[in-house]
Backbone as CSV, one residue per row, in Angstrom:
resi,resn,N_x,N_y,N_z,CA_x,CA_y,CA_z,C_x,C_y,C_z
1,MET,0.771,-1.164,-0.094,0.130,0.216,0.166,0.608,1.305,0.079
2,VAL,1.987,0.977,0.736,2.881,2.502,0.739,3.214,2.942,-0.648
3,ARG,3.753,1.842,-1.308,3.996,2.047,-2.659,3.134,2.532,-3.274
4,HIS,2.013,1.967,-3.474,0.755,2.375,-4.234,0.431,3.736,-3.950
5,PHE,0.425,4.127,-2.792,0.231,5.514,-2.383,1.226,6.828,-2.422
6,ALA,2.448,6.100,-2.875,3.639,7.026,-2.987,3.419,7.655,-4.592
7,SER,2.631,7.202,-5.478,2.549,7.576,-6.634,1.237,8.507,-6.913
8,GLN,0.589,8.795,-5.810,-0.741,9.441,-5.780,-0.247,10.951,-5.209
9,ASP,-1.045,11.865,-6.056,-0.793,13.123,-5.410,-2.135,14.182,-5.183
10,ARG,-3.030,13.215,-4.898,-4.373,13.901,-4.327,-4.898,12.848,-3.163
11,VAL,-4.266,12.046,-2.379,-4.573,11.295,-1.329,-3.242,10.740,-0.682
12,VAL,-3.711,10.412,0.736,-2.652,9.982,1.649,-3.185,8.882,2.061
13,LEU,-1.991,7.926,2.711,-2.646,6.821,3.537,-2.178,6.981,5.005
14,GLU,-2.997,7.124,5.980,-2.841,6.935,7.347,-2.916,5.667,8.090
15,LEU,-1.979,5.371,8.829,-1.881,4.011,9.348,-1.764,4.397,10.812
16,LYS,-2.399,3.951,11.764,-2.601,4.451,13.000,-2.225,3.000,13.851
17,THR,-1.342,3.118,14.956,-0.866,2.005,15.762,-0.532,2.717,16.893
18,LYS,0.047,1.381,17.862,0.450,1.494,19.093,1.869,0.902,18.983
19,THR,2.155,0.274,17.896,3.308,-0.618,17.955,4.501,0.296,17.666
20,CYS,5.698,-0.716,17.840,6.944,0.102,17.665,7.816,-0.871,16.836
21,ASP,6.946,-1.867,16.272,7.524,-2.618,15.079,7.419,-2.205,13.797
22,ILE,8.408,-1.488,13.461,8.531,-0.375,12.277,9.311,-0.708,11.114
23,GLU,10.160,-1.900,11.494,11.583,-2.119,10.588,10.916,-2.123,9.216
24,ASN,9.639,-2.743,8.890,9.200,-2.778,7.459,8.986,-1.568,6.985
25,LEU,9.031,-0.434,7.413,8.607,0.726,6.688,10.067,1.335,6.165
26,ARG,11.413,0.967,6.646,12.678,1.499,6.498,12.804,0.990,4.990
27,ASP,13.282,2.363,4.243,13.741,2.217,2.804,12.590,1.976,1.697
28,LEU,11.369,2.075,2.444,10.180,2.214,1.281,10.020,3.624,0.708
29,LYS,9.824,3.398,-0.595,9.434,4.571,-0.991,8.064,5.474,-0.925
30,HIS,7.963,6.422,-0.176,6.770,6.910,0.325,6.138,8.343,-0.157
31,ASN,7.196,8.963,-0.704,7.119,10.246,-1.226,6.391,10.971,-0.111
32,LYS,6.144,10.908,1.117,5.404,11.659,1.921,3.970,11.375,1.789
33,LYS,3.522,10.284,1.082,1.953,10.113,1.190,1.568,9.067,2.152
34,LYS,2.535,8.531,2.906,2.075,7.940,4.099,2.176,8.461,5.244
35,ILE,1.361,8.738,6.197,1.316,9.465,7.530,1.231,8.267,8.641
36,VAL,2.332,7.942,9.543,2.390,7.175,10.217,1.895,7.584,11.503
37,ALA,0.779,7.125,12.205,0.137,7.718,13.496,0.245,6.685,14.748
38,TRP,0.375,7.645,15.792,0.424,6.607,16.778,-0.657,7.042,18.028
39,SER,-1.386,6.023,18.605,-2.277,6.274,19.595,-1.430,6.446,20.852
40,VAL,-1.651,7.682,21.530,-0.977,8.042,22.744,-1.719,8.128,23.806
41,ASN,-0.964,7.881,25.002,-1.395,8.132,26.249,-0.342,8.186,27.384
42,THR,-0.826,8.181,28.682,0.048,8.751,29.614,0.524,7.098,30.111
43,PRO,1.715,7.117,30.631,2.252,5.732,31.328,1.270,5.172,32.075
44,SER,0.507,5.899,33.066,-0.373,5.439,33.843,-1.719,4.651,33.303
45,VAL,-2.064,5.182,32.247,-3.297,4.730,31.582,-2.637,3.364,30.687
46,ILE,-1.619,3.668,29.945,-1.232,2.392,29.196,-0.695,1.271,30.288
47,ARG,-0.290,1.390,31.296,0.129,0.367,32.443,-1.486,-0.239,32.801
48,ARG,-2.186,0.618,33.131,-3.551,0.060,33.736,-4.346,-0.430,32.688
49,GLU,-4.832,0.417,31.471,-5.771,-0.109,30.718,-5.263,-0.564,29.267
50,GLU,-4.161,-0.638,29.131,-3.452,-0.999,27.820,-2.488,-1.863,27.769
51,ARG,-2.624,-2.916,28.703,-1.732,-4.086,29.066,-1.251,-4.770,27.734
52,GLY,0.054,-4.905,27.904,0.426,-5.816,26.622,1.012,-4.694,25.570
53,THR,0.816,-3.547,25.475,1.222,-2.777,24.380,2.570,-2.066,24.613
54,PRO,3.062,-1.301,23.704,4.553,-0.693,24.034,4.165,0.302,24.780
55,SER,5.329,0.932,25.750,5.360,1.869,26.402,5.232,3.130,25.694
56,ILE,4.803,4.283,26.321,4.807,5.726,25.500,6.115,5.817,25.151
57,LYS,7.217,5.644,25.800,8.453,5.979,25.148,8.928,4.924,24.228
58,ALA,8.599,3.843,24.142,9.063,3.129,22.953,8.223,3.551,21.655
59,ARG,6.557,3.883,21.884,6.078,4.479,20.900,6.668,5.730,20.239
60,LEU,6.922,6.721,21.005,7.783,7.895,20.562,9.052,7.718,20.124
61,GLN,9.629,6.874,20.249,10.975,6.436,19.681,10.809,5.986,18.315
62,ALA,9.773,5.349,18.114,9.613,4.640,16.766,9.109,5.661,15.914
63,ALA,8.226,6.800,16.546,7.757,7.790,15.749,9.253,8.778,15.458
64,ALA,9.957,8.698,16.353,11.506,9.545,15.804,11.981,8.829,14.798
65,GLN,11.874,7.539,14.887,12.854,6.900,13.640,12.092,7.066,12.295
66,CYS,10.628,6.979,12.104,9.999,7.212,11.197,10.386,8.502,11.002
67,GLU,10.108,9.297,11.681,10.553,10.900,11.324,11.957,11.082,10.374
68,LYS,12.976,10.329,10.980,14.229,10.119,10.436,13.948,9.641,8.862
69,TRP,13.137,8.580,8.619,13.082,8.112,7.350,12.239,8.923,6.528
70,GLY,11.572,10.195,6.799,10.954,11.170,6.069,9.629,10.820,6.066
71,TYR,9.018,10.046,7.085,7.585,10.222,6.959,6.926,11.297,7.990
72,PRO,5.965,11.672,7.372,5.046,12.891,8.250,4.236,11.729,9.234
73,LEU,4.076,12.359,10.438,3.672,11.699,11.568,2.121,12.590,11.814
74,ALA,1.611,11.462,12.737,0.387,12.099,13.455,0.449,11.384,14.620
75,PHE,-0.257,11.945,15.650,-0.726,11.511,17.016,-2.350,11.546,17.489
76,HIS,-2.722,10.639,18.214,-4.124,10.490,18.611,-4.203,10.365,19.995
77,PHE,-4.689,11.079,20.482,-4.645,11.512,22.125,-6.097,10.798,22.297
78,ASP,-6.393,9.667,22.453,-7.738,9.123,22.437,-7.868,7.521,22.897
79,PRO,-8.316,7.174,23.826,-9.077,8.015,24.769,-8.303,9.031,25.789
80,LEU,-8.788,10.188,25.831,-8.165,11.084,27.229,-9.223,10.509,28.325
81,ILE,-8.551,10.042,29.453,-9.012,9.707,30.559,-8.811,10.535,31.710
82,ILE,-9.764,10.742,32.518,-9.737,11.733,33.725,-9.453,10.742,34.824
83,TYR,-8.235,11.134,35.650,-8.185,10.266,36.956,-7.214,11.318,37.838
84,ASP,-7.064,11.093,39.002,-6.245,11.624,39.689,-4.886,11.906,39.194
85,GLY,-4.744,13.020,39.217,-3.350,13.636,38.366,-3.290,13.475,36.935
86,TRP,-4.439,13.334,36.154,-4.417,13.522,34.859,-3.504,14.530,34.257
87,ASP,-3.893,15.626,34.909,-3.341,17.199,34.125,-1.850,16.822,34.202
88,GLU,-1.302,16.575,35.240,0.109,16.354,35.036,0.505,15.615,34.244
89,ASP,-0.065,14.699,34.482,0.492,13.324,33.495,0.373,13.734,32.110
90,TYR,-0.727,14.290,31.620,-0.839,14.637,30.237,-0.137,15.905,29.650
91,LYS,0.300,16.695,30.652,1.421,17.768,30.254,2.324,17.256,30.087
92,ARG,2.985,16.204,30.513,4.309,15.538,30.691,4.244,14.869,29.311
93,LEU,3.389,14.294,29.089,3.075,13.308,27.732,3.297,14.478,26.501
94,VAL,2.625,15.436,26.545,2.881,16.405,25.615,4.399,16.978,25.364
95,ARG,4.885,17.314,26.460,6.029,17.903,26.571,7.185,16.842,26.146
96,GLU,6.923,15.722,26.610,7.915,14.331,26.129,7.682,14.273,24.555
97,LEU,6.587,14.112,24.016,6.054,14.118,22.438,7.003,15.031,21.869
98,PHE,6.870,16.347,22.071,7.404,17.305,21.211,9.048,17.648,21.553
99,SER,9.562,16.916,22.646,10.773,16.733,22.666,11.395,15.651,21.830
100,THR,10.519,14.604,21.501,10.919,13.417,20.984,11.009,13.912,19.207
101,VAL,10.004,14.428,18.873,9.790,14.510,17.295,9.785,15.974,17.195
102,SER,9.940,16.692,15.985,9.698,17.991,15.487,8.295,18.440,15.054
103,PRO,7.920,19.236,15.906,6.446,19.641,15.461,6.135,20.042,14.115
104,GLU,7.405,20.580,13.305,7.236,20.820,11.899,6.812,19.364,11.050
105,ASN,7.018,18.147,11.700,6.564,17.295,11.008,5.535,16.330,11.230
106,VAL,4.566,17.146,12.345,3.465,16.507,12.659,2.061,17.124,11.731
107,VAL,1.741,16.280,11.212,0.491,16.647,10.244,-0.750,17.076,10.923
108,TRP,-1.072,16.291,12.014,-1.962,16.435,12.744,-2.040,16.007,14.338
109,VAL,-2.768,16.317,15.276,-3.253,15.776,16.397,-4.635,15.770,16.598
110,SER,-4.958,14.244,17.015,-6.530,14.422,17.529,-6.638,14.100,18.767
111,LEU,-7.817,14.546,19.293,-8.545,14.343,20.809,-9.663,13.787,20.727
112,GLY,-9.803,13.063,21.482,-11.182,12.142,21.913,-11.104,11.908,23.389
113,SER,-12.308,11.933,24.091,-12.299,11.718,25.559,-12.819,10.266,25.378
114,PHE,-12.555,9.579,26.802,-13.346,8.200,26.711,-14.709,8.223,26.817
115,ARG,-15.184,7.252,25.943,-16.671,7.187,25.756,-16.715,5.667,25.207
116,PHE,-18.233,5.387,25.689,-18.421,3.791,25.492,-19.977,3.354,25.537
117,MET,-20.527,2.726,24.678,-21.720,2.295,24.661,-22.336,1.743,26.082
118,PRO,-23.401,2.130,26.706,-23.964,1.537,28.131,-23.717,0.196,28.312
119,SER,-23.970,-0.672,27.273,-23.972,-2.156,27.360,-22.517,-2.698,27.691
120,LEU,-21.530,-1.950,27.512,-20.117,-2.359,27.706,-19.562,-2.118,29.104
121,LYS,-20.648,-1.431,29.800,-19.956,-1.161,31.440,-19.927,-2.425,32.349
122,PRO,-21.010,-3.306,32.026,-21.036,-4.511,32.655,-20.064,-5.751,32.086
123,VAL,-19.771,-5.486,30.659,-18.523,-6.449,30.156,-17.148,-6.184,30.688
124,ILE,-17.158,-4.667,30.839,-15.743,-4.131,31.324,-15.517,-4.673,32.717
125,GLN,-16.525,-4.310,33.516,-16.697,-4.660,35.033,-16.292,-6.283,35.217
126,ARG,-16.772,-6.986,34.277,-16.749,-8.310,34.204,-15.255,-8.937,33.869
127,ARG,-14.897,-8.407,32.933,-13.507,-8.715,32.475,-12.396,-8.160,32.951
128,PHE,-12.531,-7.128,33.640,-11.466,-6.224,33.900,-11.984,-5.551,35.410
129,PRO,-12.317,-6.427,36.474,-12.679,-5.776,37.635,-11.708,-4.869,38.174
130,GLU,-10.312,-4.717,37.968,-9.521,-3.794,38.649,-9.822,-2.143,37.764
131,SER,-10.404,-2.328,36.700,-10.441,-1.205,36.105,-11.166,-0.067,36.579
132,LYS,-10.786,1.170,36.601,-11.939,2.075,37.207,-12.367,3.321,36.064
133,ILE,-11.974,2.930,34.700,-12.358,3.835,33.664,-13.810,4.112,33.743
134,VAL,-14.645,3.094,33.923,-16.079,3.235,33.735,-17.038,4.223,35.091
135,TYR,-16.093,4.370,36.023,-16.638,4.880,37.273,-16.822,6.476,37.371
136,GLY,-16.373,7.066,36.219,-16.290,8.674,36.306,-17.592,9.170,35.916
137,GLU,-17.662,10.590,36.017,-18.901,11.362,35.904,-19.418,11.275,34.518
138,PHE,-20.297,10.185,34.279,-20.432,10.237,32.895,-22.246,10.467,32.393
139,ILE,-22.699,10.883,31.294,-23.775,11.010,30.920,-23.946,10.830,29.414
140,PRO,-25.163,10.051,29.171,-25.284,9.899,27.752,-25.352,10.947,27.047
141,GLY,-24.776,10.778,25.908,-24.469,11.753,24.772,-25.691,11.609,23.740
142,LEU,-25.804,12.346,22.659,-26.866,12.497,21.430,-26.679,10.958,20.678
143,ASP,-25.508,10.372,20.816,-25.120,9.048,20.153,-25.240,8.105,20.959
144,GLY,-25.794,7.904,21.863,-26.125,7.164,22.893,-25.042,6.476,23.603
145,LYS,-23.661,6.958,23.403,-22.594,6.417,24.167,-22.486,7.263,25.664
146,MET,-21.982,6.674,26.434,-21.572,7.464,27.963,-20.342,8.356,27.656
147,ARG,-20.413,9.475,27.898,-19.319,10.356,27.945,-19.070,11.182,29.150
148,TYR,-18.000,11.666,29.460,-17.828,12.495,30.677,-18.857,13.614,30.389
149,PHE,-19.316,14.235,31.613,-19.964,15.433,31.806,-19.344,16.659,31.145
150,LYS,-20.370,17.221,30.114,-19.438,18.061,29.074,-18.443,19.313,29.793
151,PRO,-18.886,19.978,30.961,-18.013,20.961,31.572,-16.504,20.217,31.752
152,LEU,-16.610,18.836,32.259,-15.224,18.136,32.471,-14.649,17.962,31.079
153,ARG,-14.991,17.518,29.967,-14.496,17.407,28.668,-14.033,19.035,28.230
154,ILE,-14.817,19.950,28.598,-14.209,20.856,27.708,-13.032,21.646,28.618
155,GLU,-12.817,21.296,29.876,-11.643,21.861,30.846,-10.446,20.673,30.555
156,LEU,-10.782,19.466,29.984,-9.802,18.742,29.851,-9.221,19.072,28.321
157,TYR,-9.866,19.021,27.469,-9.651,19.902,26.223,-8.990,21.015,25.888
158,ARG,-9.306,21.843,26.765,-8.782,23.257,26.851,-7.403,23.270,27.436
159,LYS,-7.219,22.267,28.155,-5.758,22.307,28.920,-4.919,21.617,28.041
160,VAL,-5.122,20.694,27.489,-4.254,19.452,26.573,-4.060,20.675,25.327
161,VAL,-5.067,21.348,24.588,-4.791,22.145,23.491,-3.628,23.083,23.725
162,ARG,-4.060,23.955,24.982,-3.071,24.837,25.653,-1.540,24.377,25.291
163,TRP,-1.336,22.962,25.948,-0.060,22.568,26.119,0.515,22.136,24.894
164,ILE,-0.391,21.844,24.049,-0.023,21.646,22.342,0.327,22.834,21.917
165,LYS,-0.346,23.764,21.871,-0.095,25.121,21.065,1.177,25.608,21.816
166,ASP,1.475,25.611,23.190,2.679,26.128,23.928,3.912,25.799,23.218
167,LEU,3.994,24.366,22.639,4.965,23.604,21.997,5.061,23.760,20.474
168,ALA,3.868,23.671,20.046,3.909,23.284,18.640,2.593,24.119,18.040
169,PRO,2.674,25.484,17.941,1.478,26.355,17.795,1.108,25.999,16.279
170,ASP,1.669,25.712,15.559,1.265,25.307,13.830,0.833,24.056,13.603
171,VAL,0.591,23.402,14.629,0.243,21.785,14.492,-1.314,22.031,14.388
172,GLY,-1.724,21.088,13.535,-3.375,21.076,13.395,-3.881,20.275,14.535
173,ILE,-4.962,20.694,14.953,-5.508,19.797,16.327,-7.147,19.777,16.015
174,TYR,-7.725,18.380,15.939,-9.308,18.586,15.677,-9.612,17.485,16.848
175,PHE,-10.733,17.575,16.816,-11.720,16.572,17.838,-12.047,15.197,17.221
176,CYS,-11.911,14.104,17.612,-12.882,12.750,17.186,-14.109,12.657,18.100
177,MET,-15.359,13.067,17.299,-16.517,12.609,17.874,-16.959,13.671,18.801
178,GLU,-16.830,14.908,18.596,-17.425,15.841,19.611,-18.198,16.878,19.019
179,ASP,-19.093,17.547,19.605,-20.286,18.212,19.282,-19.825,19.792,19.079
180,GLU,-20.766,20.595,18.564,-20.333,22.027,18.216,-20.094,22.915,19.415
181,GLU,-20.758,22.360,20.425,-20.411,23.351,21.444,-19.054,23.088,22.307
182,VAL,-18.680,21.838,22.178,-17.107,21.569,22.600,-16.364,22.138,21.847
183,TRP,-16.686,22.117,20.442,-15.574,22.902,19.273,-15.616,24.257,19.798
184,HIS,-16.725,24.979,19.882,-17.047,26.625,20.153,-16.085,26.536,21.446
185,ASN,-16.372,26.052,22.525,-15.990,26.359,23.642,-14.208,25.994,24.114
186,THR,-13.643,25.102,22.982,-12.321,24.765,23.093,-11.674,25.497,22.286
187,PHE,-12.053,25.762,21.117,-11.215,26.371,19.983,-11.857,27.963,19.436
188,GLY,-13.056,28.151,20.025,-13.595,29.569,19.575,-14.258,29.655,18.143
189,PHE,-14.489,28.180,17.714,-14.947,28.262,16.315,-15.439,26.655,16.266
190,VAL,-16.376,26.420,14.956,-17.092,25.396,14.796,-16.511,25.152,13.100
191,PRO,-16.462,23.891,13.013,-15.954,23.494,11.445,-17.726,23.586,10.773
192,GLU,-17.284,24.131,9.480,-18.528,23.911,8.592,-19.270,22.706,8.765
193,LYS,-20.556,22.632,8.677,-21.024,21.507,8.638,-21.163,20.646,7.379
194,ASN,-20.905,19.314,7.327,-20.548,18.347,6.132,-19.181,18.429,5.771
195,THR,-18.595,19.391,5.428,-17.588,19.566,4.633,-16.446,20.126,5.315
196,GLY,-16.569,20.597,6.505,-15.460,21.747,7.312,-14.502,21.226,7.815
197,LEU,-14.785,19.841,8.569,-13.679,19.025,9.226,-12.663,18.523,8.126
198,SER,-13.366,17.752,7.216,-12.745,17.030,5.972,-11.884,18.121,5.230
199,ARG,-12.218,19.430,5.192,-11.305,20.650,4.698,-10.203,20.954,5.407
200,MET,-10.289,20.907,6.559,-9.419,21.343,7.483,-8.376,20.271,7.287
201,LEU,-8.655,18.960,7.390,-7.609,17.710,7.309,-6.786,17.674,6.033
202,ASP,-7.734,18.113,4.913,-7.120,18.306,3.649,-6.039,19.274,3.605
203,GLU,-6.113,20.627,4.238,-5.366,21.508,4.257,-4.128,20.941,5.020
204,TYR,-4.347,20.174,6.292,-3.179,19.876,7.269,-2.547,19.048,6.236
205,ALA,-2.885,18.179,5.342,-2.479,17.064,4.668,-1.435,17.579,3.543
206,ALA,-2.174,18.554,2.760,-1.404,19.440,1.734,-0.166,19.924,2.214
207,ARG,-0.192,20.509,3.404,0.936,21.214,3.971,2.043,20.525,4.167
208,HIS,1.773,19.191,4.428,2.881,18.425,4.768,3.271,17.075,3.796
209,CYS,2.493,16.889,3.132,2.459,15.549,2.192,2.565,15.760,0.805
210,GLU,2.713,16.970,0.340,3.088,17.542,-0.965,2.053,17.079,-1.749
211,LEU,0.691,17.263,-1.524,-0.661,17.049,-2.158,-0.895,18.056,-3.267
212,ASN,-1.679,17.769,-4.346,-2.053,18.506,-5.097,-3.558,18.670,-5.287
213,ILE,-3.889,19.680,-4.230,-5.330,19.824,-3.883,-5.432,20.975,-3.905
């Protein structure tokens, strides 16, 4: 797929992962048409909720290696989880990220808070009885998923966005599955309906991936 997309000038391929097994990407001709993206979270969340996955340090080291190979990068802070000490942990994560890779090579960063269908709560409780992630202040969203109480989400997003912008002012940031009120209260604007977000992402990709759009 990487070789196929390398010959395109109007599309890119984004592959999102938690892995640090990236050796197969070495020496591939990609022409900046493949974005290598990582799901990132704090060491505490990875240790408690993402068992068996690489550490955040390993993920960021893999990203730095892909950057050396010329790949554009992206990062997905999803799910953001509220717990005691979350603010210092996520602030430290943002700082570690942008001290490991260059902001100029990051196409975009997405943010999404923890959400789940109500039917999954007893499943999580049964299979992972030590997990505490379903015991926060949740309310049903319009899509039927349980979400953090909106003021909590807005506070969470505002802080993370500020930390990112302090270190990477030109990096594109967008929300995964959030409503207009959250967009407006965090960013001060709302993407146009239907095509607004896709146009934003097109602009971010064109800036980093040498697209003809």
